[in-house]
MIDOSE-1310 file (N, C-alpha, C; in nm, 2 decimals, decimal comma, always signed):
residues 302
xxxx	+0,08/-0,12/+0,00/+0,00/+0,00/+0,00/+0,09/+0,12/+0,00; +0,06/+0,22/-0,09/+0,14/+0,34/-0,10/+0,13/+0,43/+0,03; +0,24/+0,49/+0,06/+0,24/+0,58/+0,18/+0,15/+0,70/+0,14; +0,08/+0,76/+0,24/-0,01/+0,87/+0,21/+0,05/+1,00/+0,27
xxxx	+0,04/+1,10/+0,19/+0,09/+1,24/+0,23/-0,02/+1,34/+0,22; -0,04/+1,42/+0,33/-0,13/+1,53/+0,32/-0,04/+1,66/+0,31; -0,05/+1,72/+0,20/+0,03/+1,84/+0,16/-0,05/+1,97/+0,18; -0,01/+2,06/+0,26/-0,09/+2,18/+0,30/-0,01/+2,31/+0,26
xxxx	-0,07/+2,39/+0,18/-0,01/+2,52/+0,14/-0,12/+2,61/+0,09; -0,11/+2,74/+0,11/-0,21/+2,83/+0,06/-0,18/+2,88/-0,08; -0,07/+2,83/-0,14/-0,04/+2,86/-0,28/-0,08/+2,74/-0,37; -0,18/+2,77/-0,45/-0,24/+2,66/-0,53/-0,14/+2,60/-0,63
xxxx	-0,06/+2,69/-0,69/+0,04/+2,64/-0,79/+0,14/+2,54/-0,72; +0,18/+2,58/-0,60/+0,28/+2,49/-0,53/+0,21/+2,36/-0,50; +0,09/+2,36/-0,45/+0,02/+2,23/-0,43/+0,01/+2,15/-0,55; -0,02/+2,21/-0,66/-0,03/+2,13/-0,79/+0,10/+2,07/-0,83
xxxx	+0,21/+2,15/-0,83/+0,34/+2,11/-0,88/+0,40/+2,00/-0,79; +0,41/+2,04/-0,66/+0,47/+1,94/-0,57/+0,39/+1,82/-0,55; +0,26/+1,84/-0,54/+0,17/+1,72/-0,52/+0,18/+1,63/-0,64; +0,19/+1,68/-0,76/+0,20/+1,59/-0,88/+0,34/+1,52/-0,88
xxxx	+0,44/+1,59/-0,83/+0,58/+1,53/-0,83/+0,58/+1,42/-0,73; +0,52/+1,44/-0,61/+0,52/+1,33/-0,51/+0,43/+1,21/-0,55; +0,33/+1,24/-0,63/+0,25/+1,13/-0,68/+0,33/+1,05/-0,78; +0,41/+1,12/-0,86/+0,50/+1,05/-0,95/+0,60/+0,96/-0,88
xxxx	+0,63/+0,99/-0,76/+0,73/+0,91/-0,68/+0,66/+0,79/-0,61; +0,53/+0,78/-0,64/+0,46/+0,66/-0,59/+0,38/+0,68/-0,46; +0,36/+0,81/-0,42/+0,29/+0,84/-0,30/+0,14/+0,87/-0,33; +0,06/+0,84/-0,24/-0,08/+0,89/-0,25/-0,09/+1,02/-0,18
xxxx	-0,12/+1,13/-0,26/-0,11/+1,27/-0,21/-0,25/+1,33/-0,21; -0,28/+1,39/-0,10/-0,41/+1,47/-0,08/-0,36/+1,61/-0,04; -0,42/+1,72/-0,10/-0,38/+1,85/-0,07/-0,49/+1,93/+0,01; -0,44/+2,03/+0,08/-0,54/+2,12/+0,16/-0,48/+2,26/+0,15
xxxx	-0,57/+2,36/+0,14/-0,52/+2,50/+0,12/-0,49/+2,57/+0,26; -0,53/+2,51/+0,37/-0,50/+2,58/+0,50/-0,51/+2,48/+0,61; -0,48/+2,52/+0,73/-0,47/+2,43/+0,85/-0,61/+2,38/+0,89; -0,71/+2,46/+0,88/-0,85/+2,41/+0,92/-0,89/+2,30/+0,82
xxxx	-0,87/+2,32/+0,69/-0,91/+2,22/+0,60/-0,83/+2,09/+0,62; -0,70/+2,11/+0,65/-0,62/+1,99/+0,68/-0,67/+1,91/+0,79; -0,71/+1,97/+0,90/-0,77/+1,90/+1,02/-0,90/+1,83/+0,98; -0,98/+1,89/+0,90/-1,10/+1,83/+0,86/-1,07/+1,70/+0,78
xxxx	-0,97/+1,71/+0,69/-0,93/+1,59/+0,62/-0,88/+1,48/+0,71; -0,79/+1,52/+0,80/-0,73/+1,42/+0,89/-0,84/+1,35/+0,98; -0,95/+1,42/+1,01/-1,05/+1,36/+1,09/-1,12/+1,24/+1,01; -1,11/+1,24/+0,88/-1,18/+1,14/+0,80/-1,08/+1,04/+0,74
xxxx	-0,95/+1,08/+0,72/-0,86/+0,99/+0,65/-0,73/+0,98/+0,73; -0,66/+0,86/+0,72/-0,53/+0,84/+0,78/-0,42/+0,87/+0,68; -0,31/+0,93/+0,74/-0,19/+0,97/+0,66/-0,06/+0,93/+0,73; +0,04/+0,90/+0,65/+0,17/+0,87/+0,70/+0,26/+1,00/+0,73
xxxx	+0,23/+1,10/+0,65/+0,31/+1,22/+0,66/+0,22/+1,35/+0,64; +0,24/+1,44/+0,73/+0,18/+1,57/+0,72/+0,29/+1,67/+0,68; +0,28/+1,73/+0,56/+0,38/+1,82/+0,51/+0,31/+1,96/+0,49; +0,35/+2,06/+0,57/+0,27/+2,18/+0,57/+0,36/+2,31/+0,56
xxxx	+0,31/+2,41/+0,48/+0,37/+2,54/+0,48/+0,37/+2,60/+0,62; +0,46/+2,69/+0,65/+0,46/+2,76/+0,78/+0,36/+2,88/+0,78; +0,38/+2,97/+0,69/+0,30/+3,09/+0,69/+0,18/+3,08/+0,60; +0,06/+3,06/+0,67/-0,07/+3,05/+0,60/-0,17/+3,13/+0,68
xxxx	-0,27/+3,18/+0,61/-0,38/+3,26/+0,68/-0,44/+3,17/+0,79; -0,48/+3,22/+0,90/-0,54/+3,14/+1,00/-0,44/+3,06/+1,08; -0,46/+2,94/+1,09/-0,37/+2,85/+1,16/-0,23/+2,84/+1,09; -0,12/+2,86/+1,16/+0,01/+2,85/+1,10/+0,06/+2,71/+1,10
xxxx	+0,17/+2,68/+1,03/+0,21/+2,54/+1,02/+0,25/+2,48/+1,15; +0,32/+2,55/+1,23/+0,37/+2,50/+1,36/+0,24/+2,46/+1,45; +0,14/+2,54/+1,45/+0,02/+2,51/+1,52/-0,05/+2,39/+1,47; -0,06/+2,38/+1,33/-0,12/+2,26/+1,27/-0,05/+2,14/+1,31
xxxx	+0,08/+2,14/+1,30/+0,16/+2,02/+1,33/+0,15/+1,98/+1,48; +0,14/+2,08/+1,57/+0,12/+2,05/+1,71/-0,02/+1,98/+1,73; -0,12/+2,04/+1,68/-0,25/+1,99/+1,70/-0,27/+1,85/+1,64; -0,21/+1,83/+1,52/-0,21/+1,70/+1,45/-0,14/+1,59/+1,54
xxxx	-0,02/+1,63/+1,60/+0,06/+1,54/+1,68/-0,02/+1,50/+1,80; -0,10/+1,59/+1,86/-0,18/+1,55/+1,98/-0,28/+1,45/+1,94; -0,34/+1,46/+1,83/-0,45/+1,37/+1,79/-0,40/+1,25/+1,72; -0,30/+1,26/+1,64/-0,25/+1,14/+1,57/-0,10/+1,13/+1,58
xxxx	-0,05/+1,09/+1,70/+0,09/+1,09/+1,73/+0,18/+1,01/+1,65; +0,13/+0,91/+1,58/+0,21/+0,82/+1,50/+0,24/+0,88/+1,36; +0,17/+0,98/+1,32/+0,19/+1,04/+1,19/+0,32/+1,13/+1,19; +0,40/+1,12/+1,08/+0,52/+1,19/+1,07/+0,49/+1,34/+1,03
xxxx	+0,58/+1,43/+1,06/+0,55/+1,57/+1,04/+0,67/+1,64/+0,98; +0,65/+1,74/+0,89/+0,75/+1,83/+0,84/+0,69/+1,96/+0,79; +0,78/+2,06/+0,78/+0,73/+2,19/+0,74/+0,80/+2,24/+0,61; +0,74/+2,34/+0,55/+0,80/+2,40/+0,43/+0,79/+2,55/+0,44
xxxx	+0,89/+2,62/+0,39/+0,89/+2,77/+0,40/+0,97/+2,82/+0,29; +0,94/+2,95/+0,25/+1,02/+3,02/+0,16/+1,11/+3,12/+0,23; +1,10/+3,12/+0,37/+1,18/+3,22/+0,45/+1,30/+3,15/+0,52; +1,37/+3,24/+0,58/+1,50/+3,19/+0,65/+1,46/+3,10/+0,77
xxxx	+1,51/+2,98/+0,77/+1,48/+2,89/+0,88/+1,53/+2,94/+1,01; +1,64/+3,02/+1,01/+1,69/+3,07/+1,14/+1,59/+3,15/+1,22; +1,49/+3,21/+1,15/+1,39/+3,28/+1,21/+1,29/+3,19/+1,29; +1,30/+3,06/+1,26/+1,20/+2,97/+1,31/+1,26/+2,87/+1,41
xxxx	+1,39/+2,88/+1,44/+1,46/+2,78/+1,52/+1,40/+2,78/+1,66; +1,36/+2,89/+1,72/+1,29/+2,89/+1,85/+1,17/+2,81/+1,85; +1,09/+2,83/+1,74/+0,96/+2,75/+1,73/+0,99/+2,61/+1,70; +1,09/+2,58/+1,62/+1,13/+2,44/+1,59/+1,17/+2,36/+1,72
xxxx	+1,24/+2,43/+1,81/+1,28/+2,38/+1,94/+1,16/+2,35/+2,03; +1,08/+2,45/+2,04/+0,96/+2,44/+2,13/+0,86/+2,34/+2,08; +0,84/+2,33/+1,94/+0,74/+2,24/+1,89/+0,80/+2,10/+1,85; +0,93/+2,08/+1,88/+1,00/+1,96/+1,85/+0,99/+1,92/+1,70
xxxx	+1,02/+2,01/+1,61/+1,02/+1,99/+1,47/+1,17/+1,98/+1,42; +1,21/+1,87/+1,36/+1,34/+1,86/+1,31/+1,36/+1,88/+1,16; +1,25/+1,89/+1,08/+1,26/+1,90/+0,94/+1,18/+2,02/+0,89; +1,25/+2,11/+0,83/+1,19/+2,22/+0,76/+1,25/+2,23/+0,62
xxxx	+1,17/+2,21/+0,52/+1,21/+2,22/+0,38/+1,20/+2,36/+0,33; +1,30/+2,40/+0,25/+1,30/+2,54/+0,20/+1,27/+2,54/+0,05; +1,20/+2,65/+0,01/+1,16/+2,66/-0,13/+1,27/+2,73/-0,20; +1,35/+2,66/-0,27/+1,46/+2,72/-0,35/+1,42/+2,76/-0,48
xxxx	+1,51/+2,84/-0,55/+1,48/+2,88/-0,69/+1,60/+2,83/-0,78; +1,58/+2,74/-0,87/+1,45/+2,66/-0,89/+1,42/+2,57/-0,77; +1,30/+2,52/-0,76/+1,27/+2,43/-0,65/+1,35/+2,30/-0,67; +1,41/+2,25/-0,55/+1,49/+2,14/-0,55/+1,41/+2,01/-0,53
xxxx	+1,36/+1,95/-0,64/+1,27/+1,84/-0,64/+1,34/+1,71/-0,58; +1,47/+1,70/-0,62/+1,54/+1,58/-0,57/+1,56/+1,58/-0,42; +1,58/+1,70/-0,37/+1,59/+1,72/-0,22/+1,47/+1,68/-0,15; +1,35/+1,72/-0,20/+1,23/+1,69/-0,13/+1,20/+1,54/-0,15
xxxx	+1,24/+1,48/-0,26/+1,23/+1,34/-0,28/+1,31/+1,26/-0,17; +1,43/+1,30/-0,15/+1,52/+1,23/-0,05/+1,47/+1,25/+0,09; +1,43/+1,37/+0,12/+1,38/+1,40/+0,26/+1,25/+1,33/+0,29; +1,16/+1,33/+0,20/+1,03/+1,26/+0,23/+1,06/+1,11/+0,24
xxxx	+1,14/+1,06/+0,15/+1,18/+0,92/+0,16/+1,24/+0,88/+0,30; +1,33/+0,97/+0,34/+1,40/+0,95/+0,47/+1,29/+0,95/+0,59; +1,20/+1,04/+0,58/+1,10/+1,05/+0,69/+1,02/+0,93/+0,70; +0,97/+0,89/+0,58/+0,88/+0,78/+0,57/+0,94/+0,64/+0,59
xxxx	+1,06/+0,62/+0,56/+1,12/+0,49/+0,56/+1,22/+0,47/+0,68; +1,28/+0,58/+0,73/+1,38/+0,57/+0,83/+1,52/+0,52/+0,78; +1,52/+0,51/+0,64/+1,65/+0,46/+0,58/+1,73/+0,59/+0,55; +1,81/+0,64/+0,65/+1,87/+0,77/+0,64/+2,02/+0,77/+0,63
xxxx	+2,08/+0,66/+0,67/+2,23/+0,66/+0,69/+2,30/+0,62/+0,56; +2,42/+0,69/+0,54/+2,50/+0,66/+0,43/+2,50/+0,78/+0,33; +2,62/+0,83/+0,30/+2,64/+0,94/+0,21/+2,58/+0,91/+0,07; +2,57/+0,78/+0,04/+2,52/+0,74/-0,09/+2,37/+0,78/-0,11
xxxx	+2,30/+0,80/+0,00/+2,16/+0,85/-0,01/+2,15/+0,99/-0,06; +2,26/+1,07/-0,06/+2,26/+1,21/-0,09/+2,35/+1,25/-0,20; +2,44/+1,16/-0,24/+2,53/+1,18/-0,35/+2,51/+1,07/-0,46; +2,49/+1,11/-0,58/+2,47/+1,01/-0,69/+2,61/+0,98/-0,75
xxxx	+2,70/+0,92/-0,67/+2,83/+0,89/-0,72/+2,90/+0,79/-0,63; +3,01/+0,74/-0,67/+3,08/+0,65/-0,58/+3,14/+0,73/-0,46; +3,14/+0,67/-0,35/+3,18/+0,73/-0,22/+3,31/+0,67/-0,17; +3,40/+0,76/-0,14/+3,53/+0,71/-0,07/+3,51/+0,71/+0,08
xxxx	+3,59/+0,62/+0,15/+3,57/+0,60/+0,29/+3,70/+0,59/+0,36; +3,71/+0,64/+0,48/+3,83/+0,62/+0,57/+3,78/+0,62/+0,71; +3,87/+0,56/+0,80/+3,84/+0,55/+0,94/+3,94/+0,63/+1,02; +3,90/+0,70/+1,12/+3,98/+0,78/+1,20/+3,98/+0,72/+1,34
xxxx	+4,10/+0,69/+1,39/+4,12/+0,63/+1,53/+4,20/+0,72/+1,62; +4,28/+0,81/+1,57/+4,37/+0,89/+1,65/+4,35/+1,04/+1,63; +4,36/+1,12/+1,74/+4,34/+1,26/+1,73/+4,44/+1,33/+1,64; +4,56/+1,28/+1,63/+4,66/+1,34/+1,54/+4,64/+1,31/+1,39
xxxx	+4,53/+1,24/+1,36/+4,50/+1,21/+1,22/+4,39/+1,31/+1,17; +4,33/+1,39/+1,26/+4,22/+1,47/+1,22/+4,26/+1,58/+1,12; +4,36/+1,65/+1,14/+4,40/+1,76/+1,05/+4,43/+1,71/+0,91; +4,51/+1,60/+0,90/+4,55/+1,55/+0,77/+4,43/+1,50/+0,69
xxxx	+4,33/+1,43/+0,76/+4,21/+1,38/+0,69/+4,13/+1,50/+0,64; +4,11/+1,60/+0,72/+4,03/+1,72/+0,68/+4,09/+1,79/+0,56; +4,22/+1,81/+0,57/+4,29/+1,87/+0,46/+4,29/+1,79/+0,33; +4,30/+1,66/+0,34/+4,30/+1,57/+0,23/+4,17/+1,58/+0,15
xxxx	+4,06/+1,58/+0,23/+3,93/+1,58/+0,17/+3,90/+1,72/+0,11; +3,93/+1,82/+0,18/+3,91/+1,96/+0,14/+3,98/+1,99/+0,01; +4,10/+1,94/-0,01/+4,18/+1,96/-0,13/+4,12/+1,89/-0,25; +4,04/+1,80/-0,23/+3,97/+1,73/-0,35/+3,85/+1,80/-0,40
xxxx	+3,81/+1,91/-0,33/+3,69/+1,98/-0,38/+3,73/+2,06/-0,50; +3,64/+2,07/-0,60/+3,68/+2,14/-0,72/+3,67/+2,29/-0,71; +3,58/+2,35/-0,64/+3,57/+2,49/-0,63/+3,65/+2,54/-0,51; +3,72/+2,65/-0,53/+3,80/+2,71/-0,41/+3,71/+2,74/-0,29
xxxx	+3,59/+2,79/-0,32/+3,50/+2,83/-0,21/+3,46/+2,71/-0,13; +3,44/+2,59/-0,20/+3,41/+2,47/-0,13/+3,52/+2,42/-0,05; +3,64/+2,43/-0,09/+3,76/+2,39/-0,02/+3,76/+2,46/+0,12; +3,75/+2,60/+0,11/+3,75/+2,68/+0,23/+3,64/+2,64/+0,33
xxxx	+3,52/+2,63/+0,28/+3,40/+2,60/+0,36/+3,41/+2,46/+0,42; +3,44/+2,36/+0,34/+3,45/+2,23/+0,39/+3,57/+2,21/+0,49; +3,68/+2,28/+0,47/+3,79/+2,27/+0,56/+3,75/+2,32/+0,70; +3,67/+2,43/+0,71/+3,63/+2,48/+0,84/+3,52/+2,39/+0,90
xxxx	+3,42/+2,36/+0,82/+3,30/+2,29/+0,88/+3,34/+2,14/+0,91; +3,42/+2,08/+0,82/+3,46/+1,94/+0,85/+3,55/+1,93/+0,97; +3,64/+2,03/+0,98/+3,72/+2,03/+1,10/+3,64/+2,03/+1,23; +3,54/+2,12/+1,24/+3,45/+2,13/+1,35/+3,38/+2,00/+1,38
xxxx	+3,32/+1,94/+1,28/+3,24/+1,82/+1,30/+3,32/+1,70/+1,33; +3,44/+1,68/+1,27/+3,53/+1,57/+1,31/+3,58/+1,58/+1,45; +3,61/+1,70/+1,49/+3,66/+1,72/+1,63/+3,54/+1,68/+1,73; +3,42/+1,73/+1,69/+3,30/+1,70/+1,78/+3,28/+1,55/+1,79
xxxx	+3,29/+1,48/+1,67/+3,26/+1,34/+1,67/+3,37/+1,26/+1,75; +3,49/+1,30/+1,74/+3,60/+1,23/+1,80/+3,60/+1,25/+1,95; +3,59/+1,38/+2,00/+3,61/+1,41/+2,14/+3,47/+1,40/+2,22; +3,37/+1,46/+2,16/+3,24/+1,45/+2,23/+3,17/+1,32/+2,20
xxxx	+3,17/+1,27/+2,08/+3,10/+1,15/+2,05/+3,18/+1,02/+2,10; +3,30/+1,00/+2,04/+3,37/+0,88/+2,07/+3,43/+0,88/+2,21; +3,49/+0,99/+2,25/+3,56/+1,00/+2,38/+3,47/+1,05/+2,49; +3,36/+1,11/+2,46/+3,27/+1,16/+2,57/+3,34/+1,27/+2,65
xxxx	+3,42/+1,35/+2,59/+3,49/+1,46/+2,66/+3,40/+1,58/+2,69; +3,43/+1,66/+2,79/+3,35/+1,78/+2,82/+3,41/+1,90/+2,76; +3,32/+1,98/+2,70/+3,36/+2,10/+2,63/+3,42/+2,21/+2,72; +3,38/+2,21/+2,85/+3,43/+2,31/+2,94/+3,56/+2,26/+3,01
xxxx	+3,61/+2,14/+2,97/+3,73/+2,09/+3,04/+3,83/+2,04/+2,93; +3,85/+2,13/+2,83/+3,94/+2,10/+2,72/+4,09/+2,08/+2,77; +4,12/+2,13/+2,88/+4,26/+2,11/+2,93/+4,28/+1,97/+2,98; +4,17/+1,89/+2,99/+4,19/+1,75/+3,04/+4,17/+1,65/+2,92
xxxx	+4,14/+1,70/+2,80/+4,12/+1,61/+2,69/+4,24/+1,52/+2,67; +4,21/+1,40/+2,63/+4,32/+1,30/+2,61/+4,34/+1,30/+2,45; +4,47/+1,34/+2,42/+4,50/+1,34/+2,27/+4,58/+1,22/+2,23; +4,63/+1,14/+2,33/+4,71/+1,02/+2,29/+4,61/+0,90/+2,29
xxxx	+4,67/+0,79/+2,24/+4,59/+0,67/+2,24/+4,50/+0,66/+2,11; +4,44/+0,54/+2,10/+4,37/+0,51/+1,98/+4,23/+0,46/+2,01; +4,13/+0,50/+1,94/+4,00/+0,45/+1,96/+3,99/+0,30/+1,94; +3,91/+0,24/+2,02/+3,89/+0,09/+2,01/+3,81/+0,05/+1,89
xxxx	+3,83/-0,07/+1,84/+3,75/-0,12/+1,73/+3,60/-0,11/+1,76; +3,53/-0,06/+1,67/+3,39/-0,03/+1,69/+3,35/+0,10/+1,74; +3,46/+0,18/+1,77/+3,44/+0,32/+1,82/+3,50/+0,42/+1,73; +3,56/+0,38/+1,62/+3,63/+0,47/+1,53/+3,53/+0,56/+1,46
xxxx	+3,58/+0,68/+1,41/+3,50/+0,77/+1,34/+3,52/+0,74/+1,19; +3,40/+0,73/+1,12/+3,40/+0,70/+0,98/+3,37/+0,83/+0,90; +3,46/+0,86/+0,81/+3,45/+0,98/+0,72/+3,44/+0,93/+0,58; +3,33/+0,98/+0,51/+3,31/+0,95/+0,37/+3,30/+1,08/+0,29
xxxx	+3,33/+1,07/+0,16/+3,32/+1,19/+0,07/+3,30/+1,15/-0,07; +3,24/+1,24/-0,15/+3,21/+1,21/-0,29/+3,15/+1,33/-0,36; +3,14/+1,33/-0,49/+3,09/+1,44/-0,57/+3,01/+1,38/-0,69; +2,90/+1,45/-0,72/+2,83/+1,42/-0,85/+2,82/+1,54/-0,93
xxxx	+2,73/+1,54/-1,03/+2,73/+1,66/-1,12/+2,68/+1,79/-1,06; +2,60/+1,77/-0,95/+2,54/+1,89/-0,89/+2,61/+1,93/-0,76; +2,67/+1,84/-0,69/+2,71/+1,87/-0,55/+2,83/+1,78/-0,50; +2,88/+1,83/-0,39/+2,99/+1,76/-0,32/+2,94/+1,73/-0,18
xxxx	+2,97/+1,61/-0,13/+2,92/+1,58/+0,01/+3,03/+1,51/+0,09; +3,02/+1,53/+0,22/+3,10/+1,46/+0,32/+3,01/+1,41/+0,43; +3,04/+1,29/+0,49/+2,97/+1,25/+0,61/+3,07/+1,21/+0,71; +3,03/+1,23/+0,84/+3,11/+1,20/+0,96/+3,02/+1,12/+1,05
xxxx	+3,07/+1,00/+1,09/+2,98/+0,91/+1,17/+3,06/+0,86/+1,29; +2,99/+0,88/+1,41/+3,05/+0,82/+1,53/+2,96/+0,70/+1,57; +3,01/+0,61/+1,66/+2,95/+0,49/+1,69/+2,88/+0,49/+1,82; +2,84/+0,61/+1,87/+2,78/+0,62/+2,00/+2,63/+0,66/+1,99
xxxx	+2,59/+0,75/+1,90/+2,46/+0,79/+1,89/+2,41/+0,87/+2,02; +2,50/+0,95/+2,08/+2,47/+1,02/+2,20/+2,40/+1,15/+2,18; +2,42/+1,21/+2,06/+2,36/+1,34/+2,03/+2,21/+1,33/+2,01; +2,13/+1,43/+2,05/+1,99/+1,42/+2,03/+1,94/+1,54/+1,95
xxxx	+1,82/+1,52/+1,89/+1,76/+1,63/+1,82/+1,73/+1,75/+1,91; +1,69/+1,73/+2,03/+1,66/+1,83/+2,12/+1,79/+1,92/+2,15; +1,90/+1,85/+2,17/+2,03/+1,92/+2,19/+2,07/+2,00/+2,07; +2,05/+1,95/+1,95/+2,09/+2,02/+1,83/+2,01/+2,15/+1,81
xxxx	+1,88/+2,13/+1,83/+1,79/+2,25/+1,82/+1,82/+2,35/+1,92; +1,86/+2,31/+2,04/+1,89/+2,40/+2,15/+2,02/+2,48/+2,11; +2,12/+2,42/+2,06/+2,25/+2,49/+2,03/+2,23/+2,57/+1,91; +2,16/+2,53/+1,81/+2,14/+2,61/+1,69/+2,06/+2,74/+1,72
xxxx	+1,96/+2,72/+1,80/+1,88/+2,84/+1,84/+1,95/+2,93/+1,93; +2,03/+2,88/+2,02/+2,11/+2,96/+2,11/+2,21/+3,04/+2,04; +2,28/+2,99/+1,94/+2,38/+3,06/+1,87/+2,32/+3,15/+1,77; +2,19/+3,14/+1,74/+2,13/+3,23/+1,64/+2,07/+3,35/+1,71
xxxx	+2,02/+3,33/+1,84/+1,95/+3,44/+1,91/+2,05/+3,54/+1,97; +2,02/+3,67/+1,95/+2,10/+3,78/+2,00/+2,06/+3,82/+2,14; +2,16/+3,85/+2,22/+2,13/+3,90/+2,36/+2,12/+4,05/+2,35; +2,10/+4,12/+2,46/+2,09/+4,26/+2,47/+2,22/+4,33/+2,43
xxxx	+2,34/+4,26/+2,44/+2,46/+4,32/+2,40/+2,49/+4,30/+2,25; +2,40/+4,24/+2,18/+2,41/+4,22/+2,03/+2,49/+4,09/+2,00; +2,54/+4,02/+2,10/+2,61/+3,90/+2,07/+2,51/+3,78/+2,09; +2,54/+3,67/+2,02/+2,46/+3,55/+2,04/+2,46/+3,50/+2,18
xxxx	+2,36/+3,44/+2,22/+2,35/+3,38/+2,36/+2,46/+3,27/+2,38; +2,50/+3,21/+2,27/+2,60/+3,11/+2,28/+2,74/+3,15/+2,25; +2,76/+3,28/+2,25/+2,89/+3,34/+2,21/+3,01/+3,29/+2,30; +2,98/+3,27/+2,43/+3,09/+3,23/+2,52/+3,08/+3,08/+2,56
xxxx	+2,98/+3,01/+2,50/+2,97/+2,87/+2,53/+3,09/+2,79/+2,48; +3,12/+2,68/+2,56/+3,23/+2,59/+2,52/+3,18/+2,48/+2,43; +3,05/+2,47/+2,42/+2,99/+2,36/+2,34/+2,88/+2,41/+2,25; +2,86/+2,34/+2,14/+2,75/+2,38/+2,05/+2,79/+2,46/+1,93
xxxx	+2,91/+2,53/+1,94/+2,95/+2,62/+1,83/+2,98/+2,54/+1,70; +3,04/+2,42/+1,71/+3,07/+2,34/+1,59/+2,95/+2,31/+1,50; +2,84/+2,28/+1,57/+2,72/+2,25/+1,49/+2,67/+2,38/+1,42; +2,67/+2,49/+1,49/+2,62/+2,61/+1,44/+2,71/+2,66/+1,32
xxxx	+2,84/+2,65/+1,34/+2,94/+2,70/+1,24/+2,92/+2,61/+1,11; +2,91/+2,48/+1,13/+2,89/+2,39/+1,01/+2,76/+2,42/+0,94; +2,65/+2,44/+1,01/+2,53/+2,47/+0,95/+2,53/+2,60/+0,87; +2,59/+2,70/+0,93/+2,60/+2,83/+0,87/+2,70/+2,83/+0,75
xxxx	+2,79/+2,74/+0,74/+2,89/+2,74/+0,64/+2,85/+2,66/+0,52; +2,79/+2,55/+0,54/+2,76/+2,45/+0,43/+2,61/+2,46/+0,38; +2,59/+2,44/+0,25/+2,46/+2,45/+0,20/+2,36/+2,36/+0,27; +2,39/+2,23/+0,29/+2,30/+2,14/+0,35/+2,37/+2,07/+0,47
xxxx	+2,32/+2,09/+0,59/+2,37/+2,03/+0,71/+2,27/+1,93/+0,76; +2,30/+1,80/+0,75/+2,20/+1,70/+0,78/+2,25/+1,61/+0,90; +2,17/+1,59/+1,00/+2,21/+1,51/+1,11/+2,11/+1,39/+1,12; +2,17/+1,27/+1,12/+2,10/+1,14/+1,13/+2,14/+1,08/+1,26
xxxx	+2,04/+1,04/+1,35/+2,07/+0,98/+1,48/+1,99/+0,85/+1,50; +2,07/+0,75/+1,53/+2,01/+0,63/+1,58/+2,05/+0,62/+1,73; +1,96/+0,66/+1,82/+2,00/+0,68/+1,96/+2,08/+0,55/+2,02; +2,19/+0,58/+2,08/+2,27/+0,48/+2,14/+2,35/+0,39/+2,05
xxxx	+2,34/+0,42/+1,92/+2,41/+0,34/+1,82/+2,51/+0,42/+1,73; +2,46/+0,53/+1,67/+2,54/+0,61/+1,58/+2,48/+0,75/+1,56; +2,57/+0,84/+1,53/+2,53/+0,97/+1,48/+2,60/+1,00/+1,35; +2,53/+1,04/+1,25/+2,60/+1,07/+1,12/+2,56/+1,22/+1,08
xxxx	+2,67/+1,30/+1,06/+2,65/+1,43/+1,01/+2,69/+1,43/+0,86; +2,59/+1,48/+0,77/+2,61/+1,49/+0,63/+2,62/+1,63/+0,59; +2,72/+1,67/+0,52/+2,74/+1,81/+0,47/+2,75/+1,81/+0,32; +2,67/+1,90/+0,26/+2,66/+1,90/+0,11/+2,67/+2,05/+0,07
xxxx	+2,75/+2,07/-0,04/+2,76/+2,20/-0,11/+2,72/+2,18/-0,25; +2,62/+2,26/-0,30/+2,58/+2,25/-0,44/+2,68/+2,34/-0,52; +2,68/+2,31/-0,65/+2,76/+2,39/-0,74/+2,71/+2,53/-0,73; +2,80/+2,63/-0,74/+2,77/+2,77/-0,71/+2,65/+2,82/-0,81
xxxx	+2,55/+2,88/-0,75/+2,44/+2,93/-0,82/+2,34/+2,83/-0,87; +2,35/+2,71/-0,83/+2,26/+2,60/-0,88/+2,12/+2,62/-0,82; +2,12/+2,63/-0,69/+1,99/+2,65/-0,61/+2,00/+2,77/-0,52; +1,93/+2,87/-0,54/+1,93/+2,99/-0,46/+1,82/+2,99/-0,36
xxxx	+1,85/+3,01/-0,23/+1,75/+3,01/-0,13/+1,81/+2,98/+0,00; +1,72/+2,97/+0,10/+1,77/+2,95/+0,24/+1,80/+2,80/+0,27; +1,88/+2,78/+0,37/+1,92/+2,64/+0,41/+1,80/+2,58/+0,48; +1,77/+2,45/+0,46/+1,67/+2,38/+0,53/+1,72/+2,34/+0,67
xxxx	+1,62/+2,29/+0,75/+1,66/+2,22/+0,87/+1,63/+2,07/+0,85; +1,73/+1,99/+0,88/+1,73/+1,85/+0,84/+1,79/+1,76/+0,95; +1,70/+1,72/+1,04/+1,75/+1,64/+1,16/+1,66/+1,51/+1,16; +1,72/+1,39/+1,15/+1,64/+1,27/+1,15/+1,68/+1,19/+1,28
xx	+1,59/+1,18/+1,37/+1,62/+1,10/+1,49/+1,52/+0,98/+1,49; +1,58/+0,86/+1,47/+1,50/+0,74/+1,46/+1,44/+0,69/+1,59
C-alpha cells in the first residue's frame, strides 16, 4: 500500500506542482489550502506524513503540526517555508520539529524526494543516499589524524570556495565526533582532553566523501549515537539568538559552536541519529548558483 501524504499550502500552484511530483514518486497525495481544511481531512482519513507550509492565513504550520501530533501521534511531520529557517529555530525547538524544507529557486525536487523518503522509511544513513556517485571512505582512530584527513578531503573539492568552507566545517564536525562522540569529553574541560591513544575497534570515526554533477558531500559518523535532536535544536537556536549586547547567547559557550558553524557554512547540514548506536552528520555543497534560497533544517532521529 502506498504511503499517504497530506500536503498543505495556501499557494495553489505549489500544491499542484509538488503534489504531482510526489504522486510520480509513488505516494498517495491529498492537498489542503489551509490548516483548518487539513484538520477536517485528517478527521476522515489516515496519513503517514503531514507536510505543511509555515506561513498560512489562520492556523500557522507549527500550530497545525502540534494539533495533529496531539490527535495522531504516529503520523510523521515536516514543514515547508520560503523564508529563513533561522527565524523559526525557536519555534522548531519548542514544537520539536526537526525537518523544515525550504523553497529554493529553482525548486529542488530531488531534495524533497530524498527528505520525504527519509522521513517515511527511516532509511537515512550513508552518504550514498545524498550523492549520486561512488563514495570514498576512511576510518579515524587517533586525534593526530584529524587535520590530515580534513585537509586531504578539502583539497579534493573542485571549487575554491568549497575547499575553504569544507575545511572549516569538516574540522569542527570531526573534532566533535572524536572528542564529544567517541571520547565523551566535556567542552568546558578541554585542558583535560586525552590526545594520545587510539579509539577501540567499533568506536572509530568513519568519514566518507564524494561528488556528483550537482554537489559535493562529506559524512562523519560516530558509533555512540549520544547526540539528540533536542540538543541540536537548542544549540542552533542559542547561537542564532542575539542578547541585549548584540552577541549571540551562545557566544561564550564551550559547546555547540561546531554544529552552528557547520550549518552556517555549508549548503546542507544533515544530522541522522540512531540513539545509542550512531550519529551521522552529512554536509553538502551545491555547485555555485545552482539553487538559490535558504538552508533547510534536516534532523532525523529514529
